[in-house]
N, C-alpha and C positions, 0 to 999 in steps of 0.2 A: 482559429488559424492555430495549428502547434509544429513550430519546424525543426528540422534538424539542421541545425547550421554546422560545418566541416572547416575549422578553418584552420592552413597550418603556416607555424610560425618559422620566423628566418631564424637561423643562431645566433647568438649574439654578435655585436656588429651589422647584422642584419636589423631591422625593427621587430617584426612581429612574428607570432608565429601563423603557420596556418588552421584555416578556421573551415569546420561543415556542420553549418546549422543542420537540422533532423529535426520536418514537422509534421505532425499527425495530420489531420483533416481539419480538412473548410470548417466542415458541417460542426467541428465542437472549438467554440469563440473562447469557450471560459477559460481557457489556459493560456489563450494567445497572447502574446507580447509581439507588438510589433517592428518584424524585421527592418533594416533600413535598406530601402530599392537602392540600386546602384548612382540612380539619380542625386541622392543625399550624398552620394561619395565624391565628386569629381572637385577636381581641383579649382580653390574658389581664391580670391583674392585675400578676403580675411581669413586666410589661417594663419598664424604664425606657428613657427617652430614648434614650440614648446607650448604648454597649456596646463593650469594649476587644475582640482578638479572644480573646483568650482566654476571656472573660465569655461570648462568642457562644457557643465552643464547649462552653462550662459550663452553658450554657442549653440546648443542643439534646441531649447525649449522652444526658441520663435520658427524652430522649423519643423516644430512637429504637424503642423497638419499637412505636411508634406505627404504624411503615409494616413492619413486618417483613412483612404478608401480601401485600406487593409482590413477594418475594423468590419466592414461591408462583407461578410465569408462566404459568399454566396455572390455575391454581384458580380458581374461580368469582367468589370476590371481585374480585383484582387483575383479573380480564377485565373483572368491571362496572362495577368506577371506570375503566379507561383508556375501554370504550364509553362511562359515562359524560363523560369529560372530553372525548372527541371530538366528541361531538355537541354541547354547548358549545362549542366552538371553531368547529365548523362553523356553530353558531347564530349567533357575534356577528360571523365572518370571511363567513362566506357558502361557498357549497361550492366547491372549486376547481376541479372539473369545470366547473362551469358560467360559467367566469374566460375571457376572451380570453388572458390568460398562460398559461391550461393548454394551448392550440388550436395556441398558440404555441411552448410547447413539446415539445408531441406532434408537431409538426410536421417540427423539428428533427431528434426522435429517430428517427423513424418515416420520414425521406428515403429516398426512393428511389436519391437518388443520393449518398448519403456512399457514403464508400470502404468494399469488401470487403475488408477484410486477409485473412490467408490463411497456412495452411502448408502446405509444398510435401511433399508424400509420393508420391514416382514422379516421372509426369511430371502428377500431379491438384494442381489447388490447391485445399485445402479452406478452406472460409470460414461461419462462423456465423454468420446471421443472424436480425435480428428487423426486424418493421415493423408496419403496421396489420392486415398478416392471418395474421401470426404474430406474435402477443403474447411467446409464450413460447420461439420463433423454431424454426428449421432447421438443422439441419448439411447444407451443400450442397455440391457439387466441380463443376469445370471441367477440362477440358484448360487447363493452363498455357497453350499457343500460343496459347488461344483469349481467355484472361482480359483484355484490354486491347481487345477487343471492345467496342462501344458497350451492347448486350445480348449476356452470353455466354452460353452454352446451358448452362446450371446443373444438375443434376441433384438432386434432395433424397436426400439419405442417410438423412437422420432426422430427422422433423418433432416436434418436442416438447408442441405442442399436441396433435396428435392420437393422441399416444400418453400423455399423460392425460388425454384422454377416455374413451378407448377404458378405461383401469385405475382412472379415476375417485380420481385422484391429480392436486394441484396441482404437477405436477414443474417445477424451474427448473435448468434446465442448467449441469455447472461445473466442463468440461471434461472430458478425456479423458487418456489415457497410453497411447499408440502400444507395441506391441509393433514394437523396431526390428529389422526383417530387413535380411539382405544384400543389394547389388544384384540379385544373382542371380534369391533370392528374390520382390526386388520386385517383378520385371520381369515373372516368370510370372505369368499371369491365371489359370493355377489353385491359384495359392495364397492360403489365407485372410490375410488382413489384418486381424488382431484388435485391439483396443483396448479399453479400460477406460475406461464412462464411468460419471462422477458426476452423479450427480441427489441433488438434495433438493427435500423437499418446503416449499412454501412460500417455498425461497429460504434454509430455513435454513444454520447452517456446518456443521450434520452430514450424511451423505452416504450415500446407498447406492452399490454398486458393481455394475454389470451387465456383462460381458464380449460385446461388438458385432464383427461383421465389416461390416468397411466396405467392401470390397470385395463382399460377398452383400447387405451393407443389409437385414442382419437380425442379432438378437441371436442367439447363441451357445447352440447346445438340446445340445451333445454334450458333457457332463461342464464345462457354462459355471462360469467365476469370479467365480460372483454374492452378492457380499456384502449381504445381506436386513435387517441391524440398521444404525440409524440411531449414526453416529460420526463422530470427526472421524477418518477410517481416513488412513491411507497403506500405499500400494501400488509396489512395483517390479518388472519381472518380472524372473525370475534367469533364465528358459530357456524355452521356447514353452510348456511344463509344468510350473511351479513358478514362485510367485511370491514375495517376501518381503513380508510384511504387517502392519502392526501397525492393531489394532482394541481395539474393546471385548468379549472374551473373559469378564469376569464378574471377580470382587475379582482387583486389584493390576496389571487390565491397563494401566490409563491411570494416569497424574502426577496430582498436584492440582494441575494445569492442566490436564484434562481430555483432555490428547494423550496418544497410546501411551508407554508404558512400556516393551513390549515388541516386539522385532522377531521374527517365526516364520515358519518356511517353510511354505508349501502347496499342496502337489502336487495337480495334477489328479485330478480323481474323488475325492480325500478330503474328506469332511466338515469344516466350519472348527468347530473347537474345540480347546478344548485339548491335550487327550487325541490327536486325529490331523495335529497341528501340529507342528513341532520348533523349538524357539526357538533361534535363533541369535545373542542378542544383546540385554542387557535393562539398564534404566538402575536411578538410584531413584526413590522416590516422590515426591521435590520433583526432581527434573530440572524441566524443559520440557517435552519430548518427545525422543524417539528414532526414529532411520530408518533405515533400508538401502537402498542405490541402488546398480546394476550399470548402468555410463556406458559408452560406446565413443563410440570419436573415430579415426576414418580408419586402422580398423585395430589401435588400441590398444585394451583391456578393462581398466575396472577396477572394483574393486566398495567402497563406502567404508562404513560403520555409524558412526552418528552421538550422543553422546549429546550434546543442549542443554542445560548445566547451569545456564544464566541466558539469557535473553533474548542476552545479546552474547558468550558463551563456551559452547565444547565440548568435548570429546573427540572425535578421530577414531581408527577401525581402519580399514586401508586395506591392498588387495592388490592388486597388480600380475596381471591376470588373461594376456594374451596382446599380444602384440606384431605390427604387419605385417611380410610378409614384405620389406619394402621397407626393416627400419630396416639401419641403419650398423649391420656385425658391430662395432667396439667398442662399442656401444650393448647390443647383443643379448648379449655375453659380459658385461656387468657387469651387465646385469638379469636374465639367468634364471635365477641363484641365488635370486632375489626372485620368480621366477612363481611364482603358488598359494602364496605365506607370508603370512600376517594380520601386520601389525607396527599399531603405537600410536603414533603419528606424535610425534616430541618437540619439540614446538611447543609456542607461547604461548598460552593457553587462549581468546585475544581474537582469534587469527587465525584468517582464513577460508582454506581447503586448497581450490582445485579443479583437477584434474589438467587439462594441456592438452598430450599429443601425450608424450613422457618428460620435459613439465615439470610443477612445481606451482606455479602462484601463489597467491602469497602478500598476502593486505589485510592490512595494518597495523590496530591499534586502537590500539596502546600504541607508543613508543618500543620500540626490540627492538637490541641489540646483541651483535654474534659475537666466537666464543674471537681472531680475528683482530684485535679492536677496530673493525669496520665498523661506523657505528650511522647505523641508519635509523629517521626520522621517523616516527611516526602520522601514518598516510595513505598511505603507499608503498605501491606495488605492485611485487614483487619475482617472480622465474623463477629456480627452484633444477631442479636434474633431480632425477627422480625419487629415483633409485638413491642421492646422496647422503643425501636426507633419510631412506631405509632404513637405510643404514648409519650414520648418527649414531643410532636406534632402537637400531640392534643393538648398539651402542656400550654407550649408556645402558643397555640391556638384560644385559648381558656381568656373569656372576656372577650373577644370580639368575634363579628359576624365574617370576617375576614380569614377565612382560614390559610388561604396561601400569602397572604402580605407578611402572616405574624409567625407563618414559618420563615419568610425571606429573612423576617427581623430574626428571630429567633438561631439563623444560621448564622448572620451578618454580627448577632450579640454572643456567638457562644461562649462560653463552653455549656455544650451539653451536658443532664445527669444521665450519663448510661454508665449503668454496671458492672455487664456482661459482656465485655471486650478481647475477646479472643485475636490477639496478634500473630497473622498466619506466614507473615515475613518480614524481617526488618532489613533495611537497606544497611550497608558498610559503604566506605568509599571507594570499595572496587566490586564489590555485587552488585544487583540491579533485579529486579522484577521481570521481565521478557513478557509475563503471559500465564494464564492457567486454563487447564481441561478440565470441566467438573463433570462428573460421573456419578452414579447414585448415590451415593453417600461418601465418595472418594473425591480428595481435589489434589491434582496434580500440577505442581508450580515447575514452570521453568522459569531457572533464574539464571543471570549471566554473571561470570564473575571475570574480570577482563576481558569480556567479549568472549567467554568460553561458558558451555552451557552444561547446566547441570540439573535435575530432576530432582523433586523434594514432596512426600506426599504426608498430607494430612485425611485424616478420615473422623468424622462427626456420627458419634456414634448416639445415633438417637431412634434403631428400629430394635426389633425384639427385645423390649426391656430396655435399652441403653438409655444410659443416664445425660445424654444430648450434648455433651461435653465433645469438645474437640481434642484426638490426642494424635501428633506428632507420630506419623511410621517409620519414617527415616527418610536417607535420600540418599544419591548416588555415592561412591566414594570419592570422584574427583570431577570437575570442572575439564570439559574435551572442546577440541579445537573441533567444529559441528554442529548443524544447525539441525534444530527439532522440531516434529511437528505431532503433536497429539491431539487426538480426535474423538470423542466416544463411540463406541457402537452400538446400545440404545442406555441413554443416560438413563430411560427412566425405569430397564428394570435389571442393568447389569453394570458392575465397576470393571465390565473389559471396554479395552481401544484399543485401535490403529496407530502405533510407532512409528514413524517414518522419521527418518537418520538420514544424515547425509554430512560429507566435509567436502571442501573447495576436491578435493581429488578423491576423494571415495564415493564411488556410485549409491546413490540412494538405495538403502531398504526400505522395504514395509515389510512390520511385524506383527502381531496380533498379541494384545498382551491380555491372559485371560482373567485375570484377575489383580487390578492394578493397589489394591488394599492389602497386598503382600509387600508392596515397596519397593526397592533395590532388586529385589529378588527374582520379583515379576519382569521387570523390564531385559535382566540380564537373562531369562530362559524362554523371553517371547519367540514366540513360533513365527519362523522365514516363511511370509506369502507369497513375495516377490523380490525379487530382484534386480536391478537396472545394471544389463551388463555393460564392460568399460565401454567408455567412447573414445577415449586416449589412452596414454598407458598399459601397453597389453600387460607390460611387465612392471608391476612397480618396483620392483628388487631391483631394476638394472641400474646400471654406472650413471645414466643421465637420463632415469626418471625424476619425474617431477617432485618438490619437495615444499610443503606450506609450511609456513613458518611466521609468528607474529615478531616485528620489532615496535620500537615506541621512540618518537620523535619530539623535542621540545619546542612549543609552539611561541611565541612571541611574548607574551606573559608568564612562560615559563612552565604552564600547562601540556601534562604528558600526555601525547598521543597517541594511541593505538593503530597500528594499519598492518595487514598481513599481503606479506609476498610467496606467488608461485613463482617458484624457479628453479631450473635441473639442477640435479643433485650436484653439489660440487664444483658450482658455478666461480668460475674467476671473477674477480669484482675487478675490472680493465675500466669501469664506463662507459664501454661502448655497445651495451646491452639496449635492446627495445624495449621502453616500458609503458605499459598502459594504466595510467593511474586511473581509479573511480574513485566517487565518493557524492555525499548526498547532503546529510549534514541539514535537518531540517523535521519539524513537525513530531518530532518524538520517533522516527522510526530507527531501529537499530539495525545496523549491518551485518545481518549472522552470517556464517559457511554455509555455502550452498553447492551440492554440483556443480562444476562448469564446465559442464558438458560443451555446450556451444563453442563455447569460448578456447578447451580444451582442444576439439577437433578441429581446429582454425586457427587463430590467435599465436595458440602455443606450441603448437603443430608445426614444425621445420619444414615438414617437406609441402603441405599444404599454404604456406603462407611465401616462399619458393614459389611452389608454381601462380601464383597471384600477382608475384611481381618482385619479390623481395628479395630482390637480387643480391643484398650484403650478406644475407646467412647462404650463399653459396659460395659467395666469394673468398671469405671467414668464415669460417668451423668454429672460433673461437667464440662467435657474437649469436646470442640466445634471443628470444623474447620472451619477458616477464609481464605479470599481471597482478597490479598492486590494490586492494582495498584500503580506502582512508576511514576506520572511525572517528569521524571529528566533530566538534561539538554543536549542538542543533538537535543530534540523532536522541537514541534514548538506552544508547549502549550502559550508562554508568547511573541511568534514572532520571527524573524530572530537574533534578539540578543541572544536570548533563547540557539538558535541552535549553533548559530556561537562560545558563549559561548564553544563547546566541540567538537571547529572541532580540527585534525589536531594532534600541540603538547597538545593537551587542551584534547583531549579524556579521560584523568583520570579523567577528574570532571565528566562526568558522572556517570563516578565507584564508586567516590565518593559522589556523591548522594546518587546512590542504597545502597551503606553500611550505609549511615547517614540513611534511612530509614527503613534497615535492625536492626539497631541500636535502634532507634526512637520505634517500633515496642517492643523489646525486656522490654524497659525502661520503657513503659505505662504499661507494663506487658499485652500483650496482647500476647507474646509468648514468648520461648526462645530457645538458638541457638540448645538445641536438638530436636528440636519439627518444625523447620523454614527451610520450601523448596524454593529454588529458579528457576525461570526460564524466559526461553527468546529465542528467534529463529530469523535466521538471523543477523542481527546486534546487534538484544540481543540478538544470541549464544555470542556474543562476549565480551558485558556485564558480562554474568554468567559467562565463563570462566575465565576472570578476577578478577573476588571475588572469584571464585576457588583456583586461583594461589596465589593472592594475599593475601586473607583471610580465607582460608580454614574453620577456627574455627567459622565462623561468622554462619554459617547453618550447616545445616546435610545430605542435599542433594539439588541434581542440577541437572534441567532438562536442558540439551543445543540443542534446536533443530535447524536445517539447519545451524550449525554455520558457521562465517566467522570467522579463527581463529588464520590461519599462516600470520602474516602480511610483511612478507620474497616474499613471492609469490601470495599472493590471485591478483597482478595487473596481472598476467601474466595470470589469469584464466578467459581466454574470458570475460565474462560483467568486471570481477573485475577490469578492465582499468577503465572505469566508475566511479568508485569510488575514486578516487585518489585526487577530490577534499573534500572528507569527511573524509581522514585519510593519502594520502600523498603516497610515491613511494619509497621503497627500495631500488630501482637502484639510489634514491639520497641519499647520505651520512649524509646529514646534517636529510634530513627526516629519515633514519633509527634508528640514536639515538634514536627520540622518538617510532617509530614505536616499536622498539625491545623492548621497557618495558612496552605497552599494547598489544605485540604479544605471547598470551595465548600458541600457539603451544612451543612456546620456554621461554616460564617462568613454564613449568613443574616443582615439583620438582622432582628428580632424585632420591633422595633415600627414598623419599615419595611413590611417584609414582612406584618402584618399590616393595616395600613393602607391596603397597595394591592395587595392579593393579585387583584385584578379588573382588574390591568394584565397579568395571567399566563394565557400561552395553552397550553393542552398538548395535541400530538395525537399518534398512536402508529399508524404503520403495523402491521396484524396480519401481514404477511409483509417478505418480503427479507433476513432475518437482519441482519448489523451493516451492510450497503450501504446498508440502509433499505427497497428497494425490490424487488420479484419482474420488473418486467417496464417498459414504458417508461410503460404510462400510471401506475402508482403512481409513478414518479417524478415524472413531469408533474402529477400532483395535489399530490405535498410541493412542488415547487418554487413553482408557481403557490403554493401555501397560502401560503407564507412571502415572495416578493414579494408578494403583495397585502396582507400583513401589514403588510411595509414602505410598498405608495405610502400603506396609510391612517396610519401613525403619522408618516414623514417629507413626505410631498408630500400631503397632504390641502388643504392651506389655503394 
């Protein structure tokens, strides 16, 4: 059950803010944190005027059982409770579908001139598209050469709405996994183009899998790979007639987190069962997940079997399966003895390893020292020849029959002897690696400098007689306030890429980079394919147009915390503006800028909010609405150290950072507590939930979406077990001592909550999984609901 709670907070002198809790569907219980039913908030004689943090926990713990029925997410009693809360919220706040905000949001989401992002398969551009006529979407294609036409001749490949209607199911498309054909087969019009479609009922996190022929535009009927049971299934093509699959095949098939524990090989035509498939890899019950993949890159072929032992650690079995015919003779000779042999990579378990041609790319989460004394800082990106790592694995396994155990021991007892290591990125106090795009023989790094983005380019010179060395090409001249996504066009045959970029206020542009090996020049002259029209601020040079600016707040321990403010140009800082502050602060997720199309057309649009009941905007022309994004610790904006600073017992630092940003906004005159709202979802729901319980007078409204709030039981609710590396486990007494301090569910002030329960609104969408909505209409309704709530609380007068 994934709630959205809206809470309105009374200004200082009252007690609490208003709160709005928004939840997603009952069918997705893994992120559920049990909301307090109203029955728990009635006046009680044993409630004192003030309670310490420890007293609140002791007050609520014996009462936890009152709400256990909500964990039966599909139970009649839980459903009845949710439906009653939804009805009450709609009665008090109005039906969001009748709001002008709903129409504005839906207009943005369904706009026909939005960018149709695509993936290239052969000569065709494939795009998944949703609009008013196709709420659940269509998978469609056009020839790539026709893509830039004003109206490309799109051909529908699969209509999800029609499929759902025909089968009587509320299908939601969750993507597909293509069988990677070689170029000759891809060009053959008679060859089937098979993919595995992922579909979920109502948008839940569990999926079914069905094999589909993209070329023929129909489901495969001859011995198809179809998985009708709903689970968090993982699949990989071993070849055209065999899959590596992890799914729920009965007892022991899943980990305690609800993900596959076993990878099995399933051959075409065989039933899907334990008896008719072959186990090829298995993990432990308390692992997060187990996964099998077969990867290809320009003639190279690799297989990887991965045990995720926690959210941030893993053990990997690796196999080099094929080399390209053009590989250098020396490389081929060294690699030949490793072909088709499995080895456990003898690396630290928090290293992320990915193959690139004849190299392994290693992303470090902690410092690493090698046998030669070379030390690489956490946040570095390294490249090492695959055969060097496999040789080190063999050395580690010498004298033992248990190669995997030996590799584990070697990783724990580093240093390893690796002589050919190239450091592709070295972090600094302000810079971090946000990701990379692997092209044919070029690697494009996306780096952050104080949360501003810069692209850097490396090339591996291993083709056409090259010496196999890495060479730095260059970097863009400056880091900019923007978000960037770089996607290979065809990583097997070229260094071309699709570059999407935007800022909070600059609409997204999609450009074609012809050859990234040219470095920054290729990005600067990339050909424009599509541009999103402005959804707000038609004239960005106008006197009242919005600006995007970065500021820094100082947290309780002295740490500088960056945040972005979107506000009208020339804003008078008199403290009466309504500000919506957003944060996340967890799982090493970086909040980088992206075009604020929906909020720009609603929350930041004076006329739109006035029409929704924000009367203060009509009454006082000097009052505006602002949007703020806080880059608090727990995220990845400054690399692993920024994330690890807020792990487990240190989670309060993320909350302190968020409070510091809120206080800095007030100190700079942007807003005041009576006009400040805070919003967060999932882990961000935990963030704002803690601000609500720790500092209720800090703001006037809280929007807490799909939140994690009950730290006593979260790890028992399916995928919650996978987050113990982030938070801890309440079954461990030492962990519970710190978890209870930020278990917002147990930190509610009983006296205040009992007195002000009418200030809490709860709404739960019954479809959509952890994302909260199954289609654009549901997404628009949720957005209109919470924005209408903010208009009522912050700007009604």
